[in-house]
C-alpha positions as CSV (number, residue, x, y, z in Angstrom):
1,M,-21.3,6.9,12.4
2,K,-21.9,8.7,9.1
3,K,-19.9,11.7,10.3
4,L,-17.0,9.5,11.4
5,F,-16.9,7.8,8.1
6,I,-16.9,11.1,6.2
7,I,-13.9,12.2,8.3
8,I,-11.8,9.0,7.6
9,F,-12.9,9.2,3.9
10,L,-11.7,12.8,3.4
11,T,-8.5,12.2,5.5
12,T,-7.7,9.2,3.2
13,A,-8.4,11.3,0.1
14,L,-5.8,13.9,1.1
15,C,-3.3,11.2,2.1
16,G,-3.8,9.5,-1.3
17,L,-3.2,12.8,-3.2
18,S,0.1,13.1,-1.3
19,T,1.1,9.5,-1.9
20,G,0.5,9.8,-5.6
21,L,2.8,12.8,-5.8
22,F,5.6,11.3,-3.7
23,D,5.6,7.7,-5.0
24,F,6.0,8.8,-8.6
25,L,8.6,11.4,-7.9
26,Y,10.8,9.5,-5.4
27,P,12.4,6.8,-7.6
28,I,13.1,9.5,-10.2
29,F,14.6,11.7,-7.5
30,L,16.9,8.8,-6.4
31,D,17.9,8.0,-10.0
32,K,18.8,11.6,-10.7
33,T,20.7,11.7,-7.5
34,G,22.9,8.9,-8.8
35,I,21.7,6.0,-6.7
36,S,22.1,2.7,-8.5
37,F,19.2,0.2,-9.1
38,K,20.7,-2.1,-6.5
39,N,21.0,0.6,-3.9
40,I,17.5,1.8,-4.6
41,G,16.4,-1.7,-4.0
42,W,18.2,-1.8,-0.6
43,I,16.7,1.6,0.4
44,F,13.2,0.2,-0.2
45,S,13.8,-3.2,1.4
46,I,15.5,-2.0,4.6
47,S,12.9,0.7,5.1
48,F,10.2,-2.0,4.9
49,L,12.1,-4.3,7.3
50,S,12.3,-1.6,9.9
51,I,8.6,-1.6,10.5
52,F,8.1,-5.2,11.4
53,F,8.4,-5.2,15.2
54,I,7.1,-1.6,15.6
55,R,4.0,-2.4,13.7
56,I,3.0,-5.4,15.8
57,Y,3.6,-3.6,19.1
58,F,1.8,-0.4,18.1
59,G,-1.2,-2.6,16.9
60,H,-1.3,-4.2,20.4
61,I,-1.2,-1.0,22.4
62,S,-3.7,0.7,20.1
63,D,-6.2,-1.9,21.5
64,I,-5.5,-0.3,24.8
65,M,-4.9,3.4,24.0
66,G,-7.1,3.8,20.9
67,R,-6.4,4.2,17.2
68,K,-6.6,8.0,16.9
69,I,-3.2,8.9,18.5
70,F,-1.3,6.4,16.3
71,Y,-3.2,7.2,13.1
72,S,-2.7,10.9,13.6
73,F,0.9,10.8,14.5
74,S,1.7,8.5,11.6
75,I,0.1,11.0,9.1
76,F,2.2,13.8,10.6
77,L,5.4,11.8,10.3
78,I,4.6,11.0,6.6
79,S,4.4,14.7,6.0
80,F,7.6,15.4,7.8
81,S,9.6,12.7,6.0
82,Q,8.4,13.7,2.6
83,F,9.2,17.4,3.2
84,T,12.7,16.6,4.4
85,T,13.6,14.1,1.7
86,S,14.2,16.7,-1.0
87,F,17.1,18.2,1.1
88,L,19.1,14.9,1.1
89,K,21.4,13.3,-1.4
90,K,23.4,10.6,0.4
91,F,22.5,6.9,0.6
92,F,22.3,6.5,4.4
93,P,20.4,9.7,5.3
94,L,17.9,8.8,2.5
95,L,17.6,5.3,3.9
96,I,16.9,6.6,7.4
97,L,14.2,9.0,6.2
98,K,12.6,6.4,3.9
99,S,12.5,4.0,6.9
100,L,10.7,6.7,8.9
101,R,8.2,7.2,6.1
102,E,7.5,3.5,5.7
103,I,7.0,3.0,9.5
104,S,4.5,5.9,9.5
105,L,2.8,4.8,6.2
106,T,2.4,1.2,7.4
107,I,1.0,2.2,10.8
108,K,-1.6,4.2,8.9
109,E,-2.2,1.3,6.6
110,T,-2.7,-1.0,9.6
111,F,-5.2,1.1,11.5
112,Q,-7.2,2.3,8.5
113,P,-9.3,-0.9,8.0
114,V,-9.6,-1.3,11.8
115,I,-11.1,2.2,12.1
116,V,-13.5,1.5,9.3
117,Y,-14.5,-1.8,10.8
118,E,-15.2,-0.3,14.1
119,I,-17.3,2.4,12.5
120,D,-19.7,-0.1,10.9
121,K,-18.6,-3.8,10.8
122,N,-21.8,-4.9,9.0
123,R,-21.0,-2.7,6.0
124,F,-17.3,-3.1,6.2
125,L,-16.7,-4.6,2.8
126,N,-18.5,-1.8,1.1
127,L,-17.0,1.0,3.3
128,I,-13.4,-0.3,3.0
129,G,-13.8,-0.4,-0.7
130,K,-14.9,3.2,-0.8
131,V,-12.1,4.3,1.6
132,N,-9.4,2.4,-0.4
133,G,-11.0,3.5,-3.6
134,I,-10.8,7.2,-2.9
135,E,-7.3,6.8,-1.7
136,F,-6.1,5.2,-4.9
137,F,-8.2,7.6,-7.0
138,M,-6.7,10.7,-5.4
139,A,-3.3,9.0,-5.6
140,G,-3.9,8.9,-9.4
141,V,-4.7,12.6,-9.3
142,G,-1.5,13.2,-7.4
143,T,0.5,11.2,-9.9
144,F,-1.0,13.1,-12.8
145,V,-0.2,16.4,-11.0
146,A,3.4,15.2,-10.4
147,G,3.8,14.7,-14.2
148,F,3.2,18.5,-14.6
149,T,5.1,19.7,-11.6
150,I,8.2,17.7,-12.4
151,I,8.4,19.6,-15.7
152,K,7.5,23.0,-14.4
153,I,9.4,23.2,-11.1
154,G,11.6,20.1,-11.0
155,V,11.6,16.9,-8.9
156,K,13.0,18.5,-5.7
157,N,10.3,21.2,-5.4
158,S,7.6,18.7,-6.4
159,I,8.6,16.5,-3.5
160,L,8.3,19.5,-1.2
161,I,4.7,20.1,-2.4
162,S,3.8,16.4,-1.8
163,A,4.1,17.0,2.0
164,I,1.3,19.6,2.0
165,P,-1.9,17.5,1.5
166,V,-0.9,14.9,4.1
167,F,-0.1,17.6,6.6
168,L,-3.6,19.0,6.0
169,A,-5.0,15.4,6.5
170,F,-3.2,15.3,9.9
171,L,-4.8,18.6,11.0
172,F,-8.2,17.6,9.8
173,F,-8.3,14.1,11.3
174,Y,-6.8,15.1,14.7
175,S,-9.2,18.0,15.1
176,F,-12.4,16.3,14.2
177,Y,-12.2,12.5,14.7
178,K,-13.7,11.3,18.0
179,E,-13.3,7.7,19.1
180,K,-14.7,5.6,21.9
181,K,-12.1,3.8,23.9
182,N,-12.6,0.3,25.4
183,N,-11.6,0.7,29.1
184,N,-12.3,-3.0,29.8
185,I,-9.2,-4.3,28.0
186,K,-6.3,-5.4,30.1
187,K,-3.5,-2.8,30.0
188,D,-0.5,-5.0,29.1
189,F,2.4,-3.0,27.6
190,H,5.0,-5.8,27.7
191,L,7.2,-6.1,24.6
192,S,6.7,-9.9,24.7
193,V,3.5,-9.5,22.8
194,I,5.5,-9.0,19.7
195,F,6.6,-12.6,19.8
196,E,3.3,-14.1,20.7
197,K,2.4,-17.2,18.7
198,I,-0.4,-17.0,16.1
199,K,-2.9,-19.5,17.3
200,N,-5.7,-19.0,14.7
201,P,-5.0,-21.4,11.8
202,V,-7.2,-19.3,9.4
203,L,-5.1,-16.2,10.2
204,K,-2.0,-18.2,9.3
205,K,-3.4,-19.0,5.9
206,I,-4.4,-15.3,5.4
207,I,-0.8,-14.3,6.3
208,F,0.7,-16.8,3.8
209,T,-1.6,-15.6,1.1
210,G,-0.7,-12.0,1.7
211,F,3.0,-12.7,1.8
212,I,2.9,-14.3,-1.7
213,I,0.8,-11.5,-3.1
214,N,3.1,-8.8,-1.6
215,F,6.3,-10.5,-2.7
216,G,4.9,-11.0,-6.2
217,V,3.2,-7.6,-6.8
218,F,6.0,-5.5,-5.2
219,I,8.7,-6.8,-7.5
220,S,7.1,-4.7,-10.2
221,H,5.2,-2.2,-8.0
222,S,8.0,-0.7,-5.9
223,F,10.7,1.7,-7.1
224,F,11.0,-0.1,-10.5
225,M,7.6,0.7,-11.9
226,P,8.2,4.2,-13.4
227,L,11.8,3.3,-14.3
228,F,10.6,0.3,-16.3
229,F,8.4,2.3,-18.6
230,L,10.8,5.2,-18.8
231,K,13.8,3.0,-19.9
232,K,12.0,0.3,-21.9
233,F,10.0,2.6,-24.1
234,S,12.1,5.8,-23.9
235,V,9.1,7.9,-23.2
236,S,8.9,11.2,-21.3
237,P,8.3,11.4,-17.5
238,F,5.1,13.2,-18.3
239,L,3.7,10.2,-20.3
240,V,4.7,7.8,-17.5
241,G,3.1,10.2,-15.0
242,I,-0.2,9.9,-17.0
243,L,0.1,6.1,-17.0
244,L,0.8,5.9,-13.3
245,A,-2.1,8.3,-12.6
246,L,-4.3,6.0,-14.6
247,H,-2.8,3.0,-12.7
248,R,-4.1,4.6,-9.4
249,V,-7.5,5.6,-10.9
250,S,-8.0,2.2,-12.5
251,L,-7.9,0.7,-9.1
252,G,-9.5,3.5,-7.1
253,F,-12.6,4.1,-9.2
254,P,-13.6,0.4,-9.4
255,L,-13.0,0.0,-5.6
256,L,-15.6,2.6,-4.9
257,I,-18.2,0.2,-6.2
258,T,-16.8,-3.4,-6.1
259,G,-17.1,-3.6,-2.3
260,K,-20.8,-3.1,-2.7
261,L,-21.2,-5.4,-5.7
262,I,-19.5,-8.4,-4.1
263,K,-22.3,-10.2,-2.2
264,K,-21.2,-13.8,-2.4
265,Y,-18.6,-16.2,-4.0
266,H,-15.9,-14.2,-2.2
267,K,-13.3,-17.0,-2.3
268,K,-13.8,-17.7,-6.0
269,I,-13.7,-14.0,-6.9
270,F,-10.5,-13.7,-4.8
271,L,-8.9,-16.6,-6.6
272,Y,-9.8,-15.6,-10.2
273,A,-8.9,-11.9,-9.6
274,I,-5.4,-12.9,-8.3
275,I,-4.7,-15.2,-11.3
276,F,-5.9,-12.5,-13.7
277,Q,-3.7,-9.9,-12.1
278,G,-0.6,-12.1,-12.3
279,I,-1.2,-12.9,-16.0
280,T,-1.7,-9.3,-17.0
281,I,1.4,-8.0,-15.1
282,S,3.6,-10.6,-16.8
283,L,2.1,-10.0,-20.3
284,T,3.1,-6.3,-20.1
285,V,6.7,-7.1,-21.0
286,F,5.7,-8.7,-24.3
287,M,3.9,-5.7,-25.6
288,P,5.7,-4.1,-28.5
289,T,4.5,-0.5,-27.9
290,F,4.1,1.8,-24.9
291,L,0.3,2.1,-25.6
292,L,-0.3,-1.7,-25.7
293,A,1.8,-2.2,-22.6
294,C,-0.3,0.5,-20.8
295,I,-3.6,-1.2,-21.8
296,I,-2.5,-4.7,-20.6
297,F,-0.9,-3.3,-17.5
298,L,-4.0,-1.3,-16.4
299,L,-6.2,-4.4,-16.7
300,H,-4.6,-5.9,-13.6
301,D,-6.2,-3.3,-11.4
302,I,-9.6,-2.9,-13.2
303,L,-10.4,-6.6,-13.1
304,G,-7.9,-7.9,-10.6
305,A,-6.9,-5.9,-7.5
306,S,-10.2,-3.9,-7.4
307,F,-12.0,-7.2,-6.6
308,W,-9.6,-9.0,-4.4
309,Q,-8.4,-6.2,-2.1
310,P,-11.7,-5.6,-0.2
311,I,-12.2,-9.3,0.1
312,Y,-8.7,-9.8,1.6
313,N,-9.3,-7.0,4.1
314,S,-12.6,-8.6,5.0
315,Y,-10.9,-11.9,5.7
316,I,-8.5,-10.1,8.1
317,Q,-11.2,-8.4,10.1
318,K,-13.5,-11.3,10.2
319,F,-10.9,-13.7,11.7
320,S,-9.3,-11.1,14.0
321,R,-10.2,-11.3,17.7
322,E,-12.8,-8.7,18.8
323,T,-10.7,-7.4,21.8
324,K,-7.4,-7.6,20.0
325,R,-8.3,-6.4,16.5
326,G,-5.5,-3.9,16.3
327,K,-2.9,-6.5,17.4
328,D,-4.2,-9.2,15.0
329,T,-4.5,-6.9,12.0
330,S,-1.0,-5.5,12.7
331,V,0.4,-9.1,12.9
332,V,-1.1,-10.0,9.5
333,F,0.3,-6.8,7.9
334,A,3.7,-7.2,9.6
335,Y,4.3,-10.8,8.4
336,T,2.9,-10.2,4.9
337,S,5.1,-7.1,4.6
338,I,8.1,-9.4,4.6
339,G,7.2,-9.9,1.0
340,K,7.7,-6.2,0.5
341,V,11.1,-6.4,2.2
342,L,12.4,-9.0,-0.2
343,A,10.7,-7.8,-3.4
344,P,12.7,-4.6,-4.1
345,I,16.0,-6.4,-3.6
346,F,14.9,-9.1,-6.0
347,A,13.7,-6.4,-8.4
348,G,17.0,-4.6,-8.3
349,Y,19.0,-7.6,-9.2
350,L,16.6,-8.8,-11.8
351,A,16.6,-5.3,-13.5
352,S,20.4,-5.4,-13.6
353,L,20.1,-8.6,-15.7
354,N,17.2,-7.7,-17.9
355,I,14.8,-4.7,-17.9
356,N,11.8,-7.1,-18.4
357,Y,12.5,-9.6,-15.7
358,P,11.0,-7.7,-12.7
359,F,7.6,-7.4,-14.4
360,F,7.6,-11.0,-15.8
361,F,8.5,-12.6,-12.5
362,S,6.2,-10.3,-10.6
363,G,3.2,-11.6,-12.4
364,L,4.3,-15.2,-12.3
365,I,4.9,-15.3,-8.5
366,T,1.6,-13.5,-7.9
367,I,-0.3,-16.2,-9.7
368,F,1.0,-18.8,-7.2
369,A,-1.1,-17.1,-4.4
370,F,-4.0,-19.2,-5.7
371,I,-2.6,-22.1,-3.7
372,P,-3.2,-20.7,-0.2
373,I,-6.4,-19.0,-1.3
374,L,-7.8,-22.5,-2.1
375,T,-7.3,-23.4,1.6
376,L,-9.3,-20.4,3.0
377,P,-12.8,-20.8,4.3
378,D,-15.7,-18.9,2.7
379,L,-16.5,-15.5,4.1
380,N,-20.3,-16.1,4.3
């Protein structure tokens, strides 16, 4: 079990490094290419929408075929799409490639907690905190590196480099990860499973909670985040790179320990952490200087997301069916990702009205996730 966890831990670290590089560079690349705020919003939104049905179906058949093949292939496609992006300049080719990357990224995101849970379900909250923590921490390192490379070799070449760590992750995971398959599960490959009703009432509440969080958070945390700080405070891409690196690290480092620290009061911690996160995101727009805005903004991860994220993942795994864990997890992520579909479009239109609006409304909407959280049962 320890060996399997080390493999997923190191794989995730390499993926995080790649994500940190690409996510910082990509909006700047689109902006320099001449894509408008509104069209950037559409690129992000349509790419998120494309994953909905695929995600649910892949989650279902992974219960039959195992997680490894899907997790490995998704990592490979992430590398391929990032490498190819730098050669494109037109809206529709960029949209198609971004959709491919989001499909791959979200398949990886779906199976990651399932793999960790199946390694050791009794220590899941601690282990998923460590896995997500190293991913965000290394994403911070990647963003920091991107701040240097964009100056030294330009945004196009930097995006090419971003494909290397995730390709190494694919080779490492595929070569060394060994999984046990459950041969007792009924081999049902019908597409009708996509439209299967969600019968578990708690899972419905978990989905509604996640939808509000995703919609609220991703108004500020999609393509608009680096552009907000660049344009509002007129600072260099290097300084924004440092901020976004700290943004990743300020979530990643606490996640390494919060999963182990949280022993009880899960629901209350979830509630207060979400409210705090929403308040600090909205307050960012009222800060008069770049430094103060950075301080307030980073607090939303340190005392917000680092506490609620492992708890939310624990809710999903606890209330998923044992023999259909991949399907149930993918259903939750698929429906909650609708928030990610709507958020970039909303952000694009808000930004065209006022540079502050996406961050202000992002925090405000996130706070309202407290309503469905109140209806959730305790984890203990």
